N, C-alpha and C positions, 0 to 999 in steps of 0.2 A: 635446667629446662631449656627447651629451644627458644631462642629469641624470636619474637614475632616480627615479621617484616613490617616496617613502618610505612603503610600505604599512603597515609596522609602526607608525610614528609617526602615520600617519593614523588607525589604529585607536585609538591612545591619545587622540587629540584630537577624534574624530568627535562624541562626546557634547557636548563644549564648543562645537564649531562649530554643531551643531544647536541648542544652547541660545541661542547668540548670534543665530541666525536667528529663533528664536521671539521673542527680545527685540526684534529689529528689526521683526518683523511686528506685535507688540503696539504698539510706538511709532508705527508707520506708521498703524495703525488709529486710535490716539489723535489723531494729527495730522489725519487725514481728517475727524474730527468737528468740528474747529475749526482752520482753516488759519492763524488769527492767532497761535496758540500754537506757536511754532517750537521750543520746548524739546524737545518730543517728536521733532521732526525731527532735532535734534542727537543725541538718544539713538539714533535709527535709524542715522544716519551713523556714529556711534562703533562700534556693533555690527558694521556692514558692514565698516568699516575693520579691525576686529580679525580678521574672517574673511579679508579680503584678505591681511593680513600672515601669517596662518597658512598659507594656500594657497601663498603665495610661498615660505615657508620649507620647505614639503613638496615643492616642485617641481611643483605642479599648475598649470601655466601657463594651460591652456585654461579651467579653472574660475576662475582669477584674472581672465581677460578678462571674465567675467560680473560679478564683484563690482566690478571697476573701472568698468564701465558703470553699475552701480547707484550707486556713489559719485558719478559724474558727474551722474546724473539727480537724486540727492538734493541735490547742490550747486546745480543749476539751480532746483530747487523752492525751496530756501532763499533764493536771490537773486531769486526771482520772475521768472525768465527764461522760465518755461513757463506760459502762460496759456490760459484758455478750455478748449476741448475737448482740447487737447494735455495740459493738466494732468491731466485725468481719465484719459487714455490712459497717461500716465507713471506715475500712481499704480497703475493696473491692471497695467502691465508690471512694476513693482517688486514688487507682491504676487505675481504669477506667478513671478518670479525667486526670491523667497524660498521659495516652495513647491517649486520644482524643485531647489534647491540640495542639500537632504538626499538626494534621489533620485540626483543626480549623484555625490555622494560615495559613496553605496552602490554605484553602478555602477563607480566607480573601484576600490573594494575588490574587487568581484566579478571584474572582468576584469584587475585589477592594472596598468592603464595609464590615463593621462590622455588619453582618446580624443577628447573634445570632443563626443561623441554627444549629440544632443538640445539643445545649447546655442545653436545658431545663431539659431533663431527668437527666443529671449528676449534675446540680445545685440543683435540688429539691430532688434528692436522698440523697445528702449530708445533706441537711437541715432536711429531715425526720429523718435520723439516729441520729441526735443530738437534736431532739425534737423541731425544728423550723417549722413554717408554710411554705408551698411551695410558691414560687414566682408565680404570675399570668403568664399564658402562653403568655399574650400580650407583656411582656417584651422581648420575644424571637422571636416575629413574624416579618417577613420581606417579602415584595412583591415588585415587580417592579412597579413603579407608572408612568403612561404615562405622558409625558411632558405637562404641562398646565392643567392636570386633576384637576377639582374642582375650577378652576380659570376662571372667566368670560372673554372671549376674548374681547379685545379692550375696556375694562371697566377702569374707573379711580376711585380712592377713593374719598370720600367726602373731603371738605376743612378741614384743620387741626382744625380750630376754631369750626366747627360743631362736629367733632369727639371728641374733648376735652370736649365740653359741654355735649354731649350725654353720654359719658363714665362716666363723673362725676355723672350723675343722676342714671346710671344703676348699678354702682359698688356695693353699699350697698344691693340692692335688689337681685342681682346675688348671692352674698355671703350668704345671708340669705336663699334663696331657695335651693341652692346647699347643704348647711349644713343640711337642713331639709330632703332632699331626701337621703343623705348619712346615716342619722340616722333612715331612713325608717319611717319617719313621713309624712303622707299625700304626698307620693311619686309622685303620678300621677299629682296632681295639681302643686306641686313644679317644676316638670320637664317640665310641659307646660310653666310655667313662664320663666324658664331658656332657653327653646327652643325659646320663643319669643325674649328674649334678644339676643340669638345667631343669630337669623335671622336678627335682626337690626344691629348687629355688622358685619355680612356677607355683608349686603348692604353698610355699611359705608366703608368697606375695599375691595370693589369690585375691581378685577384686581390685587390683591396683594397676597403675600404668606400667609398673615393672613386670607384671605377669605376662603381658603379651610379648615382651622382649624375650623372655626365657622360653615361652611357648614357640616362638618362631625360630629361636636358636636351635631347638631340638631338630627342626627340619633341616637346618644347615648341617648339623652334625650327621644326620641320616644321609644327606646327599654326598657329603665328603667321604663318609664310610663306604658308600656304594660306588664311588668314583664318578658320580654324575654332576658334582659341583667341584670345580677346580679352584683351590685357594689362590688368592691374589692379595695385593696390598689392602684392598677394602675388607676382605675376610679377616686379615690380620688385625685391622683396626676394630672390627666388630668383636673379636675375641678379647682384645685388649680392653675394650669398654666393659665387657662382661666381668673381667677381673676387677676393674675399678668399682663396678656395682657391688660385687661381693665384699670388697674391702669396705665400701661405704656402709653396707648392711652390717658388717662386723662391728662398726663403730657407732652406727646410728639407728639400727633396727629397720623398721618399715618406712622411715622418712625418705622422701624423694631427694635425690641428689640434684641441687639447683644447677650444677655445672654440666649435667648430662643432657645431651640432646636426644632424648628417647625417640622422638618422632622421626628424626633423620636416620638414626640407625635402623629403625623398623622399616623405613622405605628401602634402605639398601639391602636388608635381608630379604624383603619381599621380591626384589629383583631376581635374586638367585632362585627363589621358590618359583617365580613366574617363568623363568628361563629354562627350568628343568623340562626335558622332553619326557623323561620317565616320571611316574607319579607313585612312588611307594607310599606306605600307609600314612606316616606323619606328614609328608609333604602334601598328600591329597587332602588331609584334614585341614592343614593350614590354608590351602587354596580355597577350600569351601568356606572356611571361617571369614576370610578377608575378601571373598568375591573375586578371586583371581581366575582368569580363563585364558584360553590360548591366544587371545588378541591383546592381552594386557600390555605385553612388552612392545608390540607394534604400535599401539595407541600412544604410549609414552614417548615414542621416537618421532612423532609427527613434527614436521618442520613448522617454522614460524612464518607468518605473513608479515612483510615489512609494513611499517606504519603508513608509508605513502600509498601502498597498494590498498590498504583498508580505506583510506580517505577516498581514493579513486572509486572503489567499489560502492561506497555509501553515497558518494556524490552522483554516480551514474544511476543508482537505484532511485535517488531522490528525483533526478531528472525524468526518469520513466514514470514515476508516480505523478509528477506535475502534468505530464501528458495525459494520463488517465483522467485526472481531475478536469482538465480543460475539455476533454472529449465528453465526459458525462454531464458537466454543467452546461455544455453547449447545446444539449438536447432540449427540445420543447416538451416538457413533461405533460402539459395540458393538451398536447396533440398525440393521441394514442398511435397515430400512423407512424410516428417516429420510432416505434418499437415493433413494427410489423415484420413479416417474414422477409421482406426485401431489404431491410436495414441490416447492415453488417456491423456487428459489435466486436469483430476480431481486433480492432485497433486497441480497445480497452483491455481485452483478454491478453493480447500479446504484450502490452505494456506491463500488466501485472505479473505475467510469467517471467518477463525479462528482469523486473525488479526482484522477484523471488530468487532467481538464479544468482544475482549479484549479492543479495543479502546472505544467502547460504555460503557463498564463497568468502564473505567477510565474517562468517561465524555468527551471524544474527538469525539463528534458526527460529527463535520465538516470533520475530516479526515476519519471517517468511511464512510461518504457519498461520499467522493472523491474516495475511493476504490471501491464503488459500480459501478462507471463508468468504472473503470479498469476491474472489474469482467465481465461486459458486453462485453468489448473488447476481453477478453480471451475466452469467450464462442463463440464469432464470429470467432475468430482465429481457434479454433478447430472444428467449426461447418461448415467448408467448404464454408463460406461466400465469401472468397476471391479466391476460386478455386486454380489454380496453377500459379496465377499472382505473380511472385517473387517480383516485385516492391511494390505491395499492401501488401504483406506479410511482407516485410521489414518495411514499414510504420507502420503497425499494431504493430509489435514487438517493434519498437522504441517508439510508443505512450504508450504502456503498461509499458515499462521500465521507461519512463520519469514519468508517473503517480505514480508508486511505489516509485521511488527515491525521488520525491518531499515530499511524506509522511515520508519516511525514514529520510531524512535530518532534518525535523522538530522534529521527535522523538529523534534523536540524539542530537539536540540542547536542547530539554527540559531535557533530561537525564543529559546533561553536565551542563546546567545553571539553572536548577530547573524545576520540572514538572509542576509548575503553570505558567510558562512563557507563555503569551498569544500572543506573537508577534515573528514572524520569517520571514525572507525573505533574498534573496541574496543582495538586496539593503541595508538591515540593516547591514549585515556583512561588506559591503563596508563602510557604514557610521561609524560603530563601529571602524574599523581599522583606518580610516582617522582621526576620532575624537581623538582616543587614541594617535595617532602619533602627532596630533595637540597640545594636552595638554602639551607635553614636549617643544614644540616651544613657546607656550604661557607662560610657566614657565620661559623660557630664556628671553623673553621680560620683564616680571615682574622683574627678577633679574637684568637686565640691568638698568631699570629705578630706581629700589630701590638703586642700587649702586650709581647712580647719586644723588639721594635724600640724602642719608647718607653723601656722600662726600661734597655736597653743604652745608648741615646743619652744618657740622663740620667746613668747611672753613669760613662760616659766623660767627660762634661763636668765631673763632680765629683771626678775623680781628684786635681786640684790646684785651689787657689783661683784664680779668674780674675785675671790681672794686667794685661791689656790689653783693648782694645775688641773684638778678634776673639774672645778667649776668653769675654768677657761675652756676646757675640752667640751663641756656641755654646751657652752655658748657657740663655739665654732661649729660644732656638729649641727646645731639648730640652724645656723646661718647657711651651712652647706646644703641643707635641704632646699633652700631657695636658690642658691647660686648654681647648684648642679642642674637646674632646669634649663639653663642656657649659658653660653659662654660670652654673651654680649652684655655690655653695660655694667653699671655698678663697679667701675674700676677701682675707686678709692676704697670701697668696702672690701672688694676682693683682695686688694693689696694688704689691707689691715689684717684680714683673716689669715692670709698666707704668712705674714710676719709673725703673728701670734702662734701659728702652728709650728713655725720654726724655732719658737722660743725667743724671738728677737723683738716682738712687737710691743706697742704701747697699749696696754689693756684698757686704760682710761679712754683713749681715743676710740678704740674699737667699741667699747660700751656705749659711748656717745653716738657713734655712727649707727650701731645696731638699734638703739632706742629711737632715733629719728626714722630709721628704715621701718621699724614696727609701726610707728604712728602713721606713716605713709600707707602701709598695707591696711591698717585698720580704717583709714579714711577712704581708700580707693576700692577695697574689696567688699563683697557682701559680708554682712555680719555672720557670726556662727549660726544664729537662729534662722536667719534668712537662707543660708546655704542648706541647712537641714530641711527647712520647709520646702525648698525647691527640690531637694533629693527625694523627699517623700512623695511629692507630686509626680516626679519622673518615674519612681518605682511603681506607682499606681498605673501610669500609662504603659509601662513595660509589661506589667502583669496582665493587663487587659489585652494588649496586642498579642502576647504569646498564647493566651487562652483562645483568642479569636482564630489563630493560625493552627489550632489543634494541639498545641504544646501545653496541655493542661498541667502536667507534672512540673514543667519548668515555670509556668505561671504561678503555681502554688508556692514554689520556693521563693520567688520574688515577692509574692504577697506576704509571706511570713517575715521576710526581711523588712518589708515596709511597715508591718504592724509593730515589729520590735522597735524600729527606728522612731516611729511615731510615739509609742508609749514611753520609750526611754527619753525622748525629747520633752514630753509632757512632765516627766518626773525629774528632769534636769540631771539625767544619769547617763548621758552619752559620753563615754570616756574610753580611753585606750585601755580596756581591761579584757577579761576573758570573753565577755559577751560581744564586744566589738570585734575581737579576733574571730569569733565564731561567725559573725556577720560577714566579715571579709572573706573567710574561707568558702562559705556558701556561695557568695557572689562570684568569686574567682573560679571555683569549680564549675559553676553553671556556665560562665562565660566561655571557658575552655571547651566544655561539652558542646555548646551551641556552635562554636567555631569549627570544631572537627566534624560535626554532623552535617554541616553545610558543605564543607570541602569534600567529605567522603561519607555519604549517607549510610553506607553499610559498615562503617567503622564501629567497633564495639566500645562505646563510651559509658557502659552501664555503671562501671566503678566510679566514674566522675559524678554521674547523676545520683548514685546512691550516697556518695559522700556529701553532695550538696543538700540532699533531702535530710540526711542525718544532722547536719549543722543547722538546717532550718528548724527541725523539730526541737533542737536544743534551745534555739532562740525563744521558742514558746515558753519554755520553763523559766528562762531569764526574765521574760516579759511579765510573768505572773508574780515575780518577786519584787517588782517595781511599785513605787507609790503611785496613787492615782493622780497626783499633782492637781492641776486645775480642774480635772474632771469631777473632783469631789463636790465642787460648787456649781457645776453646769448640769442641770437636771436632764437636758435633752440628750446628753451623751449616752451611748449604749453600753459604756463600760461600767461595771459595778462600782458604786460609790463606797470607797473604803478609806479610812483614816490610818495614817501611820501610827505606830506605837513605839515608845521608847524601849530599848533593850537594857539589859543589866550592864551598867557602865563599869568596866574594870577599875578597881581602886587605884591601880598604877597610873591610869590615864586621867582620872577625874580631876585631880588638883591642877594638872598641867592644862587640861581643857578649860577649866573655869578661869584660870589666870589669863590665858591667851584670849578667851572670849571677852573678859573684862577690858583688856587692852583694845580689842576691836570695837567694843562699845564706846570707849572713850574717843577713839579715832573718828568714829562716825559722828559722835556728838560734836566734835570740833569741825568736821567737814560740812555739816548741815548748814550752819549760818553762812558759810561762803557760798553755798549753792543758792541759798535763799536770797542773797544779795545779788547774785548774777545767775539767774535760772538757766541760761544757755551756755554756761561754762562747761565745755565738753570734758576738760581734764578732771574737774571736780566730780562730775557725774560718773566718770569712769572709775575714779577712786572709790566712790561710794558703792558702785556696782561690784568692784573687786572685793571690798570688805564683806558685803553680803554673800558673795560667792565663797569666800573663806569660811564664813559661818556655816554655809551649807555643807562644805566638804568636811570641816572639823566635826560638826554635829553627827553626820552620818558615819564618820570614821570610828567614833567612840561608842555609838549607840544612842546618842541624844537626838533621835530621829525627828522628834516633834520640833525642836529648835532648828534642826537642819532644814526641815520643810519650810519653816518661816523664812530662813535665809534664802532658800530657793525661790519662794514666792516674791520676796522683795527684789531679788536679783532679776527675775523675769520681768518685773515691772520696770526696772531701770533699763534692761535690755531694750524694751519696746520704746522707751523714751529716746535712748541713744540711736535706735534704728529709724526714728522719725515716725513710728506708728502711733505714738502717744505724745501729747504735749505736756510739758511740765506745768500743768494747771495748778491753781491754788488747792483744789481738792486732792490732787495727786501728791503734791508736796506736803500737804497736811497729813495724809495717810503715812507717807514715809517718815515724817516727824514723829507720828504716834509709834511707829515700829521702833525707831531709834530710842525714843523715851522709854518704851517698855522693855527694851533689851536688858538693862542692868538688873532689873528685878527678876526677869526670867532666867538670866544667867546665874544670879545669886542663889536661886532656888535649887540649883544642882549641888550647892555646897551645904545648905542647911537641911534639917530633917523634915520640914513641912512639905517639901516636894514642889514640883513644877505646877504653876497655874495653867493647867491644860486648856481650860476654856478661853483664857485670855490669849494664849499662843495661837490657838486655832482660829479665834475670831480675827486676829490680825492677818493670819495666813489666808483665810478665806476671802477677806476683804481685798487683799492684794491680788489674789487670783481673779476675783470677780471684776475688779476694776480693769485688769489687763484684758480679760475676755470680753468686756463690754465697751471697749474702745474709750476708756476714760470716764465713763459715767459710773459713779460710785453708787450702785444700786443695793449695796449690801450694808448700808449704815445700820440697819436694824437687825442684821442677820445675827443669830445667836451662834455660838461657837461649835456646838457639838451636835448639829443636826445630822440625821441619817444614822444608819447602823455603823457600828465600829467593828472593822475587821482587821485583826493584827496583821502587820506586814513584816516579813522577815527582815531584820536589819542587815544592811550591806556589810560584807566582811571587811576587815581592815585591809586585806590585800587588794581589794578592788577599789575601796574608797580612798586609799592613800594616794592613788594616782590622780593628778589634777584632771578634772572633768574635761571632756572634749566637747566643744560646741556649746557649752553653757557657761 
């Protein structure tokens, strides 16, 4: 398929391309002064080559044809293959090409297509001066094709089996007859055969993009058979492409060939159809279907206006309109005599007409038409239509000023942001300002979450000292996530990482440095919970701003991202899993969509928006599978109160889970007295928090969700103490002690037949959640364990729960 011209990227690089054209022009002028100094010619060749590479990357193939000919001509000059008068002509052709290139890029931006308009003369002049044959004009032809033209409405292609069978039979005959006609051997009969094959292919591919290729090719065959279309290299390429299409159909049925530029070949064929002076049956039918008339070819050959001329025309029109405004606003509206028969309004009328002429010259017909309505109002104003009615006079003056100002604002916008900008409105200005402000907030969200990711990755790598190459690589990769952010500072750590990467370092030394580095990060950076809370707040602000600016769909995507992050945070389930990937993709696609729509409002970003919405919808499903967390014991929440339920624990995991949980219970029991003796010991609190965190992860991994929820509630309580939101009061430490004391019995219940004491587990869980949500006041001392309705929650899968949680 045809590669779509990247208009957004073109806008990004237009300034650089124009600068390269200026450099090439300056170098060419320098060379013209002294042809013996070829260094300047090399500079020119280099600049033109850079432009060629850029145009190729952007998919501007017709513009690339011009710069390739420029490179060829410069090469001929460098090798002294162009002499005498032709040398002067080549130099002039190069100078003209360098002048027209910025105008062509401006044209591509304006019409959003690589049309080739205005390039044929410059390409072929350069070819003539170096002795090359001119390119066929069909390569530079472009016309607007009505949607669906040449394609049968409501038609369907034949079955793939039939297409493949028929194409297999027709390929050899098509090639033989096409070659015969191109060699001008028995042209009429050969073209009749090719036309019959084309007609059969048209029928087989009815209702598809391929249909109109074959429909138009019938007209080419008719013209060649009648001698009114003369074959050239472009015709040969068209027949060659037809052969490739038959071959592709033989192997793939009705499937489109992704390598075939159907639209480009159609434009080339329509040139020959449009250029025919005679109009036999098939050619007349094609002209009618595609809207071809006698002026089509002439319209496609219109020259281009240089960008400087456009700026001059728009600036002059703006100056004229400023004069009209000054004249109209200088009138005393409350004095009807100012509009009497003796008052001359020609100054305003002449200014409007002058502005119209300049706008039409610059191709701004819509604005010129808008001013025509203003012109009528001015004539009425000074033609006594409103008499001496002051109110009507004021209304007329206001309407005139508003009409002129609307055009002025657009011209000012184009002169500031590019004369080829085809979009402007007050709503766009609001959208642009909101989106630009939103980008900084989105960046803060990304930074918050990346901070969590980096810290979690390093903490996981430092759980135990690396003992093999794989564990060493995990540690160095986690450190690189920090070190790659900047090349400044942390020299000792950088050296240690580099040495280990080379297999020469001291892993003990690196482990010590990394541990100290992590402690510093934990001390100086926001905690995971604080970073997530800040991100949730930012997402709420972004959603509100986008909705306010009329970007309701975009605001809804951000709102769904916010709701998922909020619910996952409450459940202690924000981790690098499928749901988080879904969140990241929705966020990234929306950011890219917003960026491109601001740069180019007419760019088609529907696929990006659709993908963002799809991912946001999927986040809703993930959110519904999460536990309610603290919301279970907070009545004022709007979220349904639902308790998690245990799943069936696989026998293969049960014993290992119980054994590891018993070890964790013993470790917590040993840590608590240390904390009790030194309540502000940060290290001990972090160790207790880490063990509760492991309880949460292990419980959810095997299906012991009730015990996992208790681990999360206790971890959340410890997180708030570490963050400074809660103080390690006697009540809080007493509750943590109750949890630690209750764990052995709860863990052991997963081994024996009597089962888990659900009421006890939920009572401890709810009291932890209640104390955390009430800023340390334990209001749940008398709370029973199983209040509210019980709604089962789907246990988290092993694949998602086995990854260490992010931010919790």
